[in-house]
N, CA, C and O atoms as CSV, one atom per row, in Angstrom:
chain,resi,resn,atom,element,x,y,z
A,1,MET,N,N,72.754,-18.215,-40.781
A,1,MET,CA,C,73.381,-18.974,-39.720
A,1,MET,C,C,74.245,-20.043,-40.374
A,1,MET,O,O,73.771,-20.775,-41.243
A,2,ASN,N,N,75.474,-20.138,-39.975
A,2,ASN,CA,C,76.344,-21.144,-40.581
A,2,ASN,C,C,76.257,-22.461,-39.823
A,2,ASN,O,O,75.628,-22.536,-38.768
A,3,ALA,N,N,76.884,-23.485,-40.357
A,3,ALA,CA,C,76.806,-24.838,-39.802
A,3,ALA,C,C,77.393,-24.911,-38.409
A,3,ALA,O,O,76.910,-25.682,-37.580
A,4,CYS,N,N,78.404,-24.144,-38.135
A,4,CYS,CA,C,79.050,-24.159,-36.803
A,4,CYS,C,C,78.087,-23.622,-35.753
A,4,CYS,O,O,78.003,-24.163,-34.650
A,5,ASP,N,N,77.357,-22.556,-36.093
A,5,ASP,CA,C,76.407,-21.982,-35.142
A,5,ASP,C,C,75.262,-22.957,-34.855
A,5,ASP,O,O,74.804,-23.066,-33.717
A,6,ARG,N,N,74.799,-23.670,-35.899
A,6,ARG,CA,C,73.719,-24.640,-35.703
A,6,ARG,C,C,74.187,-25.794,-34.815
A,6,ARG,O,O,73.411,-26.266,-33.984
A,7,THR,N,N,75.403,-26.254,-34.958
A,7,THR,CA,C,75.933,-27.346,-34.144
A,7,THR,C,C,76.037,-26.902,-32.686
A,7,THR,O,O,75.709,-27.660,-31.773
A,8,GLN,N,N,76.495,-25.671,-32.478
A,8,GLN,CA,C,76.596,-25.164,-31.112
A,8,GLN,C,C,75.212,-25.021,-30.483
A,8,GLN,O,O,75.017,-25.312,-29.303
A,9,ARG,N,N,74.244,-24.560,-31.305
A,9,ARG,CA,C,72.884,-24.399,-30.786
A,9,ARG,C,C,72.275,-25.750,-30.419
A,9,ARG,O,O,71.608,-25.873,-29.392
A,10,ARG,N,N,72.508,-26.784,-31.272
A,10,ARG,CA,C,71.999,-28.119,-30.952
A,10,ARG,C,C,72.653,-28.659,-29.679
A,10,ARG,O,O,71.998,-29.299,-28.856
A,11,GLY,N,N,73.940,-28.396,-29.528
A,11,GLY,CA,C,74.646,-28.837,-28.318
A,11,GLY,C,C,74.102,-28.155,-27.073
A,11,GLY,O,O,73.954,-28.779,-26.022
A,12,ALA,N,N,73.805,-26.858,-27.206
A,12,ALA,CA,C,73.247,-26.110,-26.070
A,12,ALA,C,C,71.852,-26.626,-25.738
A,12,ALA,O,O,71.494,-26.742,-24.566
A,13,THR,N,N,71.063,-26.934,-26.764
A,13,THR,CA,C,69.715,-27.465,-26.542
A,13,THR,C,C,69.780,-28.816,-25.848
A,13,THR,O,O,68.993,-29.088,-24.942
A,14,LEU,N,N,70.711,-29.662,-26.267
A,14,LEU,CA,C,70.881,-30.967,-25.619
A,14,LEU,C,C,71.291,-30.790,-24.165
A,14,LEU,O,O,70.789,-31.497,-23.290
A,15,LEU,N,N,72.193,-29.860,-23.898
A,15,LEU,CA,C,72.634,-29.593,-22.530
A,15,LEU,C,C,71.469,-29.092,-21.682
A,15,LEU,O,O,71.320,-29.507,-20.533
A,16,GLU,N,N,70.639,-28.202,-22.237
A,16,GLU,CA,C,69.470,-27.696,-21.517
A,16,GLU,C,C,68.497,-28.826,-21.206
A,16,GLU,O,O,67.925,-28.879,-20.117
A,17,ALA,N,N,68.311,-29.729,-22.166
A,17,ALA,CA,C,67.411,-30.865,-21.953
A,17,ALA,C,C,67.948,-31.778,-20.853
A,17,ALA,O,O,67.176,-32.257,-20.023
A,18,ILE,N,N,69.246,-32.023,-20.835
A,18,ILE,CA,C,69.857,-32.871,-19.797
A,18,ILE,C,C,69.697,-32.221,-18.423
A,18,ILE,O,O,69.360,-32.904,-17.456
A,19,VAL,N,N,69.932,-30.921,-18.324
A,19,VAL,CA,C,69.787,-30.206,-17.047
A,19,VAL,C,C,68.330,-30.259,-16.594
A,19,VAL,O,O,68.056,-30.489,-15.416
A,20,ALA,N,N,67.387,-30.046,-17.527
A,20,ALA,CA,C,65.967,-30.078,-17.184
A,20,ALA,C,C,65.558,-31.462,-16.687
A,20,ALA,O,O,64.826,-31.569,-15.703
A,21,LEU,N,N,66.015,-32.517,-17.347
A,21,LEU,CA,C,65.691,-33.877,-16.914
A,21,LEU,C,C,66.310,-34.192,-15.557
A,21,LEU,O,O,65.697,-34.871,-14.734
A,22,THR,N,N,67.520,-33.700,-15.325
A,22,THR,CA,C,68.167,-33.906,-14.022
A,22,THR,C,C,67.370,-33.224,-12.911
A,22,THR,O,O,67.143,-33.810,-11.852
A,23,LEU,N,N,66.944,-31.978,-13.158
A,23,LEU,CA,C,66.143,-31.260,-12.166
A,23,LEU,C,C,64.803,-31.961,-11.937
A,23,LEU,O,O,64.331,-32.057,-10.804
A,24,LEU,N,N,64.207,-32.441,-13.001
A,24,LEU,CA,C,62.939,-33.165,-12.881
A,24,LEU,C,C,63.114,-34.450,-12.060
A,24,LEU,O,O,62.278,-34.772,-11.216
A,25,ALA,N,N,64.194,-35.171,-12.312
A,25,ALA,CA,C,64.470,-36.401,-11.571
A,25,ALA,C,C,64.708,-36.105,-10.091
A,25,ALA,O,O,64.213,-36.826,-9.225
A,26,MET,N,N,65.464,-35.047,-9.802
A,26,MET,CA,C,65.736,-34.690,-8.406
A,26,MET,C,C,64.447,-34.291,-7.690
A,26,MET,O,O,64.235,-34.657,-6.534
A,27,THR,N,N,63.588,-33.541,-8.380
A,27,THR,CA,C,62.309,-33.142,-7.796
A,27,THR,C,C,61.436,-34.368,-7.541
A,27,THR,O,O,60.785,-34.473,-6.501
A,28,GLY,N,N,61.428,-35.286,-8.493
A,28,GLY,CA,C,60.647,-36.511,-8.322
A,28,GLY,C,C,61.136,-37.344,-7.165
A,28,GLY,O,O,60.335,-37.881,-6.400
A,29,LEU,N,N,62.460,-37.461,-7.025
A,29,LEU,CA,C,63.016,-38.234,-5.911
A,29,LEU,C,C,62.713,-37.566,-4.577
A,29,LEU,O,O,62.435,-38.243,-3.588
A,30,SER,N,N,62.767,-36.239,-4.549
A,30,SER,CA,C,62.427,-35.527,-3.313
A,30,SER,C,C,60.970,-35.752,-2.953
A,30,SER,O,O,60.640,-35.967,-1.786
A,31,GLY,N,N,60.098,-35.704,-3.950
A,31,GLY,CA,C,58.679,-35.952,-3.706
A,31,GLY,C,C,58.435,-37.367,-3.213
A,31,GLY,O,O,57.622,-37.589,-2.315
A,32,LEU,N,N,59.141,-38.321,-3.803
A,32,LEU,CA,C,59.016,-39.717,-3.385
A,32,LEU,C,C,59.476,-39.900,-1.938
A,32,LEU,O,O,58.844,-40.619,-1.164
A,33,ALA,N,N,60.577,-39.247,-1.582
A,33,ALA,CA,C,61.069,-39.326,-0.201
A,33,ALA,C,C,60.061,-38.719,0.762
A,33,ALA,O,O,59.863,-39.236,1.861
A,34,LEU,N,N,59.426,-37.630,0.360
A,34,LEU,CA,C,58.422,-36.990,1.206
A,34,LEU,C,C,57.213,-37.901,1.410
A,34,LEU,O,O,56.705,-38.015,2.525
A,35,VAL,N,N,56.755,-38.544,0.352
A,35,VAL,CA,C,55.621,-39.464,0.454
A,35,VAL,C,C,55.984,-40.654,1.347
A,35,VAL,O,O,55.174,-41.098,2.161
A,36,ARG,N,N,57.183,-41.155,1.190
A,36,ARG,CA,C,57.627,-42.303,2.011
A,36,ARG,C,C,57.696,-41.920,3.492
A,36,ARG,O,O,57.292,-42.689,4.364
A,37,SER,N,N,58.210,-40.731,3.757
A,37,SER,CA,C,58.291,-40.251,5.135
A,37,SER,C,C,56.900,-40.080,5.734
A,37,SER,O,O,56.669,-40.443,6.888
A,38,ALA,N,N,55.976,-39.531,4.957
A,38,ALA,CA,C,54.607,-39.354,5.443
A,38,ALA,C,C,53.958,-40.706,5.733
A,38,ALA,O,O,53.228,-40.844,6.715
A,39,ALA,N,N,54.216,-41.690,4.897
A,39,ALA,CA,C,53.660,-43.030,5.124
A,39,ALA,C,C,54.225,-43.633,6.410
A,39,ALA,O,O,53.484,-44.242,7.182
A,40,ASN,N,N,55.516,-43.472,6.647
A,40,ASN,CA,C,56.134,-43.993,7.870
A,40,ASN,C,C,55.567,-43.302,9.106
A,40,ASN,O,O,55.324,-43.946,10.126
A,41,LEU,N,N,55.356,-41.981,9.011
A,41,LEU,CA,C,54.789,-41.251,10.140
A,41,LEU,C,C,53.357,-41.675,10.416
A,41,LEU,O,O,52.933,-41.717,11.571
A,42,THR,N,N,52.616,-41.988,9.375
A,42,THR,CA,C,51.243,-42.459,9.545
A,42,THR,C,C,51.217,-43.799,10.277
A,42,THR,O,O,50.409,-44.002,11.183
A,43,VAL,N,N,52.093,-44.699,9.885
A,43,VAL,CA,C,52.168,-46.007,10.547
A,43,VAL,C,C,52.553,-45.829,12.012
A,43,VAL,O,O,51.976,-46.477,12.886
A,44,GLU,N,N,53.518,-44.961,12.286
A,44,GLU,CA,C,53.951,-44.722,13.666
A,44,GLU,C,C,52.822,-44.090,14.490
A,44,GLU,O,O,52.637,-44.438,15.656
A,45,ALA,N,N,52.075,-43.173,13.893
A,45,ALA,CA,C,50.957,-42.541,14.600
A,45,ALA,C,C,49.877,-43.570,14.934
A,45,ALA,O,O,49.305,-43.539,16.024
A,46,GLU,N,N,49.600,-44.467,14.009
A,46,GLU,CA,C,48.605,-45.511,14.272
A,46,GLU,C,C,49.066,-46.436,15.394
A,46,GLU,O,O,48.265,-46.844,16.235
A,47,ARG,N,N,50.355,-46.767,15.406
A,47,ARG,CA,C,50.891,-47.627,16.467
A,47,ARG,C,C,50.803,-46.914,17.816
A,47,ARG,O,O,50.410,-47.516,18.816
A,48,SER,N,N,51.171,-45.636,17.841
A,48,SER,CA,C,51.099,-44.869,19.086
A,48,SER,C,C,49.668,-44.747,19.584
A,48,SER,O,O,49.412,-44.825,20.786
A,49,GLU,N,N,48.737,-44.555,18.655
A,49,GLU,CA,C,47.332,-44.463,19.029
A,49,GLU,C,C,46.859,-45.770,19.668
A,49,GLU,O,O,46.091,-45.753,20.630
A,50,SER,N,N,47.313,-46.884,19.136
A,50,SER,CA,C,46.954,-48.187,19.690
A,50,SER,C,C,47.522,-48.355,21.100
A,50,SER,O,O,46.842,-48.861,21.993
A,51,VAL,N,N,48.768,-47.930,21.293
A,51,VAL,CA,C,49.403,-48.028,22.616
A,51,VAL,C,C,48.656,-47.172,23.627
A,51,VAL,O,O,48.403,-47.613,24.748
A,52,VAL,N,N,48.303,-45.954,23.242
A,52,VAL,CA,C,47.584,-45.064,24.166
A,52,VAL,C,C,46.200,-45.622,24.478
A,52,VAL,O,O,45.736,-45.516,25.613
A,53,ALA,N,N,45.535,-46.214,23.490
A,53,ALA,CA,C,44.219,-46.814,23.745
A,53,ALA,C,C,44.334,-47.969,24.735
A,53,ALA,O,O,43.508,-48.091,25.639
A,54,ASP,N,N,45.350,-48.817,24.575
A,54,ASP,CA,C,45.565,-49.918,25.518
A,54,ASP,C,C,45.872,-49.377,26.915
A,54,ASP,O,O,45.357,-49.885,27.911
A,55,ALA,N,N,46.710,-48.350,26.981
A,55,ALA,CA,C,47.060,-47.750,28.269
A,55,ALA,C,C,45.826,-47.126,28.918
A,55,ALA,O,O,45.640,-47.224,30.131
A,56,SER,N,N,45.002,-46.499,28.124
A,56,SER,CA,C,43.781,-45.886,28.650
A,56,SER,C,C,42.850,-46.941,29.222
A,56,SER,O,O,42.250,-46.731,30.277
A,57,ASN,N,N,42.722,-48.064,28.547
A,57,ASN,CA,C,41.891,-49.159,29.075
A,57,ASN,C,C,42.423,-49.657,30.410
A,57,ASN,O,O,41.654,-49.893,31.341
A,58,PHE,N,N,43.745,-49.818,30.502
A,58,PHE,CA,C,44.332,-50.272,31.762
A,58,PHE,C,C,44.128,-49.224,32.857
A,58,PHE,O,O,43.775,-49.562,33.987
A,59,LEU,N,N,44.349,-47.951,32.519
A,59,LEU,CA,C,44.193,-46.894,33.510
A,59,LEU,C,C,42.736,-46.768,33.962
A,59,LEU,O,O,42.471,-46.402,35.107
A,60,ASN,N,N,41.809,-47.066,33.081
A,60,ASN,CA,C,40.392,-47.083,33.484
A,60,ASN,C,C,40.157,-48.112,34.581
A,60,ASN,O,O,39.417,-47.854,35.531
A,61,SER,N,N,40.789,-49.281,34.452
A,61,SER,CA,C,40.611,-50.294,35.499
A,61,SER,C,C,41.313,-49.873,36.792
A,61,SER,O,O,40.811,-50.141,37.884
A,62,VAL,N,N,42.461,-49.222,36.677
A,62,VAL,CA,C,43.153,-48.727,37.876
A,62,VAL,C,C,42.296,-47.687,38.588
A,62,VAL,O,O,42.278,-47.630,39.818
A,63,SER,N,N,41.592,-46.871,37.824
A,63,SER,CA,C,40.774,-45.819,38.438
A,63,SER,C,C,39.621,-46.389,39.268
A,63,SER,O,O,39.020,-45.674,40.069
A,64,LEU,N,N,39.315,-47.658,39.080
A,64,LEU,CA,C,38.256,-48.303,39.870
A,64,LEU,C,C,38.779,-48.914,41.166
A,64,LEU,O,O,37.989,-49.361,41.998
A,65,TRP,N,N,40.096,-48.939,41.350
A,65,TRP,CA,C,40.662,-49.511,42.563
A,65,TRP,C,C,40.251,-48.681,43.774
A,65,TRP,O,O,40.102,-47.461,43.702
A,66,THR,N,N,40.075,-49.377,44.870
A,66,THR,CA,C,39.729,-48.702,46.116
A,66,THR,C,C,40.978,-48.049,46.702
A,66,THR,O,O,42.096,-48.245,46.225
A,67,ARG,N,N,40.749,-47.284,47.731
A,67,ARG,CA,C,41.857,-46.634,48.451
A,67,ARG,C,C,42.845,-47.682,48.966
A,67,ARG,O,O,44.058,-47.497,48.876
A,68,GLU,N,N,42.318,-48.778,49.504
A,68,GLU,CA,C,43.172,-49.837,50.043
A,68,GLU,C,C,44.005,-50.489,48.931
A,68,GLU,O,O,45.189,-50.771,49.113
A,69,GLU,N,N,43.376,-50.718,47.801
A,69,GLU,CA,C,44.101,-51.326,46.680
A,69,GLU,C,C,45.201,-50.391,46.160
A,69,GLU,O,O,46.284,-50.848,45.794
A,70,LEU,N,N,44.927,-49.110,46.130
A,70,LEU,CA,C,45.956,-48.145,45.711
A,70,LEU,C,C,47.094,-48.113,46.724
A,70,LEU,O,O,48.265,-48.081,46.348
A,71,ASP,N,N,46.743,-48.121,48.020
A,71,ASP,CA,C,47.774,-48.116,49.070
A,71,ASP,C,C,48.671,-49.351,48.981
A,71,ASP,O,O,49.874,-49.263,49.226
A,72,GLN,N,N,48.091,-50.495,48.633
A,72,GLN,CA,C,48.881,-51.718,48.507
A,72,GLN,C,C,49.877,-51.639,47.355
A,72,GLN,O,O,50.880,-52.353,47.353
A,73,ARG,N,N,49.612,-50.792,46.394
A,73,ARG,CA,C,50.457,-50.718,45.196
A,73,ARG,C,C,51.268,-49.430,45.113
A,73,ARG,O,O,51.734,-49.068,44.033
A,74,LEU,N,N,51.444,-48.737,46.226
A,74,LEU,CA,C,52.256,-47.511,46.209
A,74,LEU,C,C,53.664,-47.825,45.725
A,74,LEU,O,O,54.207,-48.894,46.004
A,75,GLY,N,N,54.238,-46.891,45.005
A,75,GLY,CA,C,55.579,-47.079,44.453
A,75,GLY,C,C,55.511,-47.440,42.977
A,75,GLY,O,O,54.481,-47.283,42.322
A,76,GLU,N,N,56.634,-47.925,42.478
A,76,GLU,CA,C,56.714,-48.278,41.057
A,76,GLU,C,C,56.883,-49.781,40.906
A,76,GLU,O,O,57.633,-50.411,41.652
A,77,ARG,N,N,56.175,-50.350,39.931
A,77,ARG,CA,C,56.236,-51.795,39.705
A,77,ARG,C,C,55.834,-52.110,38.288
A,77,ARG,O,O,55.193,-51.306,37.611
A,78,GLU,N,N,56.220,-53.296,37.845
A,78,GLU,CA,C,55.751,-53.786,36.559
A,78,GLU,C,C,54.323,-54.251,36.724
A,78,GLU,O,O,53.986,-54.934,37.691
A,79,GLN,N,N,53.494,-53.881,35.783
A,79,GLN,CA,C,52.097,-54.296,35.807
A,79,GLN,C,C,51.745,-54.690,34.372
A,79,GLN,O,O,51.325,-53.856,33.570
A,80,GLY,N,N,51.924,-55.974,34.066
A,80,GLY,CA,C,51.728,-56.432,32.693
A,80,GLY,C,C,52.817,-55.860,31.798
A,80,GLY,O,O,54.007,-56.026,32.069
A,81,ILE,N,N,52.408,-55.192,30.744
A,81,ILE,CA,C,53.383,-54.601,29.814
A,81,ILE,C,C,53.744,-53.171,30.193
A,81,ILE,O,O,54.459,-52.496,29.453
A,82,TRP,N,N,53.262,-52.707,31.328
A,82,TRP,CA,C,53.466,-51.320,31.737
A,82,TRP,C,C,54.348,-51.221,32.971
A,82,TRP,O,O,54.545,-52.196,33.696
A,83,ARG,N,N,54.870,-50.033,33.192
A,83,ARG,CA,C,55.494,-49.659,34.459
A,83,ARG,C,C,54.497,-48.722,35.128
A,83,ARG,O,O,54.219,-47.633,34.627
A,84,LEU,N,N,53.969,-49.154,36.251
A,84,LEU,CA,C,52.936,-48.400,36.956
A,84,LEU,C,C,53.551,-47.765,38.191
A,84,LEU,O,O,54.199,-48.438,38.993
A,85,GLU,N,N,53.341,-46.464,38.337
A,85,GLU,CA,C,53.817,-45.753,39.526
A,85,GLU,C,C,52.613,-45.091,40.188
A,85,GLU,O,O,51.859,-44.350,39.558
A,86,ILE,N,N,52.459,-45.382,41.481
A,86,ILE,CA,C,51.383,-44.771,42.260
A,86,ILE,C,C,52.013,-44.054,43.438
A,86,ILE,O,O,52.799,-44.630,44.190
A,87,ASP,N,N,51.656,-42.796,43.583
A,87,ASP,CA,C,52.189,-41.974,44.665
A,87,ASP,C,C,51.019,-41.265,45.342
A,87,ASP,O,O,50.137,-40.730,44.670
A,88,ARG,N,N,51.014,-41.263,46.667
A,88,ARG,CA,C,49.978,-40.532,47.405
A,88,ARG,C,C,50.580,-39.207,47.834
A,88,ARG,O,O,51.461,-39.161,48.693
A,89,THR,N,N,50.096,-38.127,47.229
A,89,THR,CA,C,50.673,-36.812,47.515
A,89,THR,C,C,50.024,-36.148,48.723
A,89,THR,O,O,50.669,-35.363,49.419
A,90,THR,N,N,48.774,-36.453,48.976
A,90,THR,CA,C,48.062,-35.997,50.174
A,90,THR,C,C,47.287,-37.205,50.690
A,90,THR,O,O,47.230,-38.231,50.011
A,91,PRO,N,N,46.705,-37.107,51.844
A,91,PRO,CA,C,45.946,-38.268,52.343
A,91,PRO,C,C,44.812,-38.705,51.407
A,91,PRO,O,O,44.343,-39.839,51.497
A,92,GLU,N,N,44.372,-37.823,50.518
A,92,GLU,CA,C,43.232,-38.158,49.664
A,92,GLU,C,C,43.544,-38.171,48.167
A,92,GLU,O,O,42.672,-38.504,47.364
A,93,LEU,N,N,44.768,-37.816,47.778
A,93,LEU,CA,C,45.081,-37.680,46.359
A,93,LEU,C,C,46.217,-38.617,45.946
A,93,LEU,O,O,47.296,-38.615,46.538
A,94,TYR,N,N,45.947,-39.403,44.931
A,94,TYR,CA,C,46.924,-40.341,44.382
A,94,TYR,C,C,47.292,-39.898,42.968
A,94,TYR,O,O,46.420,-39.550,42.173
A,95,ILE,N,N,48.568,-39.914,42.667
A,95,ILE,CA,C,49.048,-39.657,41.307
A,95,ILE,C,C,49.412,-41.007,40.704
A,95,ILE,O,O,50.193,-41.766,41.279
A,96,VAL,N,N,48.840,-41.297,39.543
A,96,VAL,CA,C,49.081,-42.571,38.865
A,96,VAL,C,C,49.758,-42.268,37.531
A,96,VAL,O,O,49.240,-41.504,36.716
A,97,ILE,N,N,50.920,-42.878,37.323
A,97,ILE,CA,C,51.685,-42.674,36.088
A,97,ILE,C,C,51.871,-44.032,35.430
A,97,ILE,O,O,52.281,-45.001,36.070
A,98,LEU,N,N,51.569,-44.082,34.166
A,98,LEU,CA,C,51.726,-45.305,33.384
A,98,LEU,C,C,52.800,-45.058,32.337
A,98,LEU,O,O,52.660,-44.188,31.477
A,99,ARG,N,N,53.882,-45.840,32.423
A,99,ARG,CA,C,55.000,-45.699,31.479
A,99,ARG,C,C,55.115,-46.942,30.618
A,99,ARG,O,O,54.509,-47.976,30.901
A,100,ASP,N,N,55.910,-46.820,29.555
A,100,ASP,CA,C,56.162,-48.000,28.720
A,100,ASP,C,C,56.963,-49.014,29.527
A,100,ASP,O,O,57.392,-48.721,30.643
A,101,SER,N,N,57.164,-50.187,28.977
A,101,SER,CA,C,57.782,-51.287,29.728
A,101,SER,C,C,59.198,-50.970,30.185
A,101,SER,O,O,59.661,-51.528,31.180
A,102,LEU,N,N,59.894,-50.086,29.478
A,102,LEU,CA,C,61.246,-49.706,29.888
A,102,LEU,C,C,61.243,-48.588,30.918
A,102,LEU,O,O,62.275,-48.287,31.519
A,103,GLY,N,N,60.084,-47.973,31.121
A,103,GLY,CA,C,59.992,-46.867,32.061
A,103,GLY,C,C,60.547,-45.577,31.511
A,103,GLY,O,O,60.715,-44.611,32.255
A,104,ALA,N,N,60.838,-45.538,30.218
A,104,ALA,CA,C,61.478,-44.373,29.628
A,104,ALA,C,C,60.472,-43.297,29.219
A,104,ALA,O,O,60.781,-42.107,29.280
A,105,ARG,N,N,59.269,-43.704,28.802
A,105,ARG,CA,C,58.317,-42.747,28.248
A,105,ARG,C,C,57.000,-42.841,29.001
A,105,ARG,O,O,56.422,-43.921,29.122
A,106,THR,N,N,56.524,-41.699,29.510
A,106,THR,CA,C,55.231,-41.658,30.170
A,106,THR,C,C,54.151,-41.707,29.104
A,106,THR,O,O,54.123,-40.876,28.196
A,107,VAL,N,N,53.261,-42.686,29.218
A,107,VAL,CA,C,52.176,-42.837,28.255
A,107,VAL,C,C,50.951,-42.065,28.737
A,107,VAL,O,O,50.365,-41.291,27.981
A,108,LEU,N,N,50.568,-42.276,29.986
A,108,LEU,CA,C,49.432,-41.567,30.578
A,108,LEU,C,C,49.725,-41.249,32.035
A,108,LEU,O,O,50.508,-41.929,32.699
A,109,ARG,N,N,49.070,-40.194,32.512
A,109,ARG,CA,C,49.231,-39.774,33.901
A,109,ARG,C,C,47.902,-39.196,34.359
A,109,ARG,O,O,47.242,-38.477,33.609
A,110,THR,N,N,47.508,-39.507,35.586
A,110,THR,CA,C,46.255,-38.968,36.112
A,110,THR,C,C,46.342,-38.834,37.626
A,110,THR,O,O,47.276,-39.329,38.256
A,111,ALA,N,N,45.372,-38.169,38.186
A,111,ALA,CA,C,45.247,-38.045,39.640
A,111,ALA,C,C,43.911,-38.660,40.028
A,111,ALA,O,O,42.903,-38.468,39.348
A,112,LEU,N,N,43.918,-39.397,41.120
A,112,LEU,CA,C,42.706,-40.038,41.618
A,112,LEU,C,C,42.429,-39.557,43.036
A,112,LEU,O,O,43.331,-39.514,43.873
A,113,PHE,N,N,41.192,-39.199,43.297
A,113,PHE,CA,C,40.780,-38.769,44.627
A,113,PHE,C,C,40.085,-39.928,45.327
A,113,PHE,O,O,39.169,-40.543,44.781
A,114,ARG,N,N,40.529,-40.209,46.520
A,114,ARG,CA,C,39.865,-41.195,47.373
A,114,ARG,C,C,39.697,-40.548,48.742
A,114,ARG,O,O,40.674,-40.166,49.385
A,115,ALA,N,N,38.452,-40.432,49.175
A,115,ALA,CA,C,38.170,-39.779,50.455
A,115,ALA,C,C,38.864,-40.534,51.585
A,115,ALA,O,O,38.921,-41.764,51.601
A,116,ALA,N,N,39.385,-39.759,52.521
A,116,ALA,CA,C,40.026,-40.361,53.687
A,116,ALA,C,C,38.961,-41.068,54.506
A,116,ALA,O,O,37.817,-40.618,54.571
A,117,PRO,N,N,39.341,-42.179,55.134
A,117,PRO,CA,C,38.356,-42.897,55.939
A,117,PRO,C,C,37.865,-42.019,57.106
A,117,PRO,O,O,38.625,-41.263,57.711
A,118,VAL,N,N,36.594,-42.152,57.384
A,118,VAL,CA,C,35.998,-41.400,58.490
A,118,VAL,C,C,36.402,-42.070,59.786
A,118,VAL,O,O,36.297,-43.289,59.930
A,119,ASP,N,N,36.866,-41.264,60.731
A,119,ASP,CA,C,37.294,-41.803,62.026
A,119,ASP,C,C,36.058,-42.261,62.787
A,119,ASP,O,O,35.202,-41.441,63.119
A,120,ALA,N,N,35.950,-43.551,63.068
A,120,ALA,CA,C,34.757,-44.140,63.721
A,120,ALA,C,C,34.668,-43.774,65.196
A,120,ALA,O,O,33.602,-43.923,65.795
A,121,THR,N,N,35.759,-43.297,65.802
A,121,THR,CA,C,35.749,-43.004,67.231
A,121,THR,C,C,35.172,-41.626,67.513
A,121,THR,O,O,34.958,-41.299,68.680
A,122,ARG,N,N,34.911,-40.808,66.513
A,122,ARG,CA,C,34.389,-39.460,66.752
A,122,ARG,C,C,32.955,-39.475,67.135
A,122,ARG,O,O,32.368,-38.419,67.370
């Protein structure tokens, strides 16, 4: 092997090493971006879980309201940090929807049964 061939081989080896390091760096950066994204999603999931837990606690208290209390609150209104919508679909069935404060996203929804009052004149 002459000196020219050895110089070309060393140059090719250096080029291969540079390409390998570049690929390694790109893979590392991609992995780092993936880990960062997963961490952000975890934080968002924890925040959403907290919001749903708070909404569930509020909806639990709404579920204890009497028929009269539900009738007084028919329609949509602000209720603390929530947008509360109560609709009576039948004489005995109420649909309760709890949305975020902007009313853009439904957080929880349920149906509540309240027996119709018994007619005392019968």
